[in-house]
N, C-alpha and C positions, 0 to 999 in steps of 0.2 A: 266654718265651706259657706256658708251659703253667704256672708259678708263678701266672702273675697268673689262670689260665681255672681253677683248682681254688678260687681266693680270689675270683671271681664268682662260681662256683658256693657256696661257700658262704655269698655276702652273701645272696644271691635268698635262698635260705630268711627272713635276717633278712626280703627288701625278704619278699617271700611271705605273713609273719606278721603287715608291721609294715600292709598296705593291706587283711592282706581278717578279719583277727583271728585266722586261723584256729592252734592249736594246729602246727608242727614236728614233725618226727623226728630230734631235733637232742639226744642224751645232754648236752652242757654245758648247756642251757637248762633254766628252774626250770619244774616245770608250775605251778605258782602265778602265771607273773606273765605278766601283760594284757598289755606290747607285753617281747619279749625287749630285750638290750644288744647294743650293734655288738660281734660275737670281733672279733677282732683282723685275719680275710680281711673279713670287709664295711668292716670301720673303712682300708683300705689301697685296697677297691675307694670309697670319699668321697675318700681319699689324690687318689685316679689321675684324678677326676671335673676333684673340684680344682685342682692341674695341672695336665692338659690343657685343661679347659671343655668344658660340655652340646656345645657345639655341634659338636668334633673325636670328642668321645664319642660320641656318635651319627649319623658320622657314616656313613656306604653303604659307606665305601674303609677304616676306623680297624679298622688288623685283619688282612686280611683273612681270610678260611679258609671250613672249610665250619665252622659250631660247630653242634650239635648241645643243645638245652632238652628233656630232659626234665622231665618231669612226671608224678603219681602225686598223682589225688585216693583220702579214706576218705570216703565217706558219714556224715552224721548217716544213726541209726537211723529217724526220723522222714519220712525221705527219699523220698519215695514212684518208683516207676518215673518216670513221666511225667518227673516232673522234674526225674531223672535224666540221663534221653535228653536234657530242653531243655536244662541244664546242657550235655552234652556236643555238640549242634548247633550251640548259640550257642559255645561250643569249636572248632571244625571249622569253623565262617563265618569266623571268624577268619581263614583259609589269603586268604581275598574281602579282605574290611572292612580288615585291617589294610594302611594307606598311609601313606605318607611324605607333606608337605603338596603335597606335585610330584606325587601321583597313584605318586610307582610304589608298588610291590609291598613289602615290608621278610620275611615270612616268605618259605621259599623250596619250602620242603612241611612236612606236618601227618598226623600220624598218630597213629590211633588205637583203643585195645581195650578190652576188656578180663583183668582180673587169669583169667589159667587153667593159671602152670604149680603142680604140683605140689610142690613143692620145700616147702612149709612155712615159706615164709623169706620174705613177702611182707607185713610187718608189717600187715596190714586194713586193706591197700589194695588199693581195686575198681577204680581204673580207669585207664589211662595216656595219654599220649599225648605225643611222639613231634615237635616243631618240629624245621626245619633252616633256619637261615639263610644266607648266603652272607660275612658278616665279623661280627666281634664289634661294631660297631657300630650294624649292623642289628640286634641282636639286645640294645645295649644298648636303644636308641629303644624295643623294644616290652619292651623289663622296663619302663622306665623310672623312675612314682614308686614311692618317693621317695628313688630314687638320683639318680631331678633332674628336674626340677620346674620346668622353663621351658617356656613354651609354643610349643610348634612339637617341641620337643625328649625323646614322649612320645607313646604313641599311646592315642590316646582309645579306637578300638575294644577294647584289650588292659581297656585302663583301667576301662574301665562292664563288660566280660567280668567282669575279679576283684568287683565291686562287685557285680552279679548274680550268682554264683559262692557268697558266701563264708558269707551263712544253712544249704546245702545243708553243705556241709561239717566231715567233724571233725579231718581232718588230711589239708593236702599237703604234700607235698615235693617239693623242683625240684637237680633235680642238673646242671648244664649244663657240655661240654667239644668240648674244639675237636677238630679228627677228627686223632688221628695214624694217620699210614698203616703200612706192614711196616718198620721202623730208623729211622724220625724218631727222634727224641727230643724 
């Protein structure tokens, strides 16, 4: 499961770039490329979707366990403070707006805040968001397109947020992992 989580984390980078057109921080991607090619991890996730199908891949009980979805943005220099605040307001609103067709919540918890580390290792990122899910299926449903395409297999609220936020972003970094406790491998 750890291997799949790592693969999905890398594919999320690609997904963000494919959906938003926002460059991502990944050394294997050429800066000049408008749409990156899928790396091996992203290809593996696509293969998993083909293997289990979109219904199973996005089901609430697909690979249960705490899944963290970290998202970090660098805003474009011309993005105003009001626009930055609106991006964050809309992102935080996903905690309530992200619902499955039956009305059940997708997000377990959502936290956010500006970059405040003094370690000089922030890569120019401005703001971070931590989204917690109860399963990989919930995370998969939330992430949605282009990994899954079928109606009812992705979160329309998150899909709309990505379209809204893209013009304000210079970079987006996404990193997902399934939580491991001490002693777990």
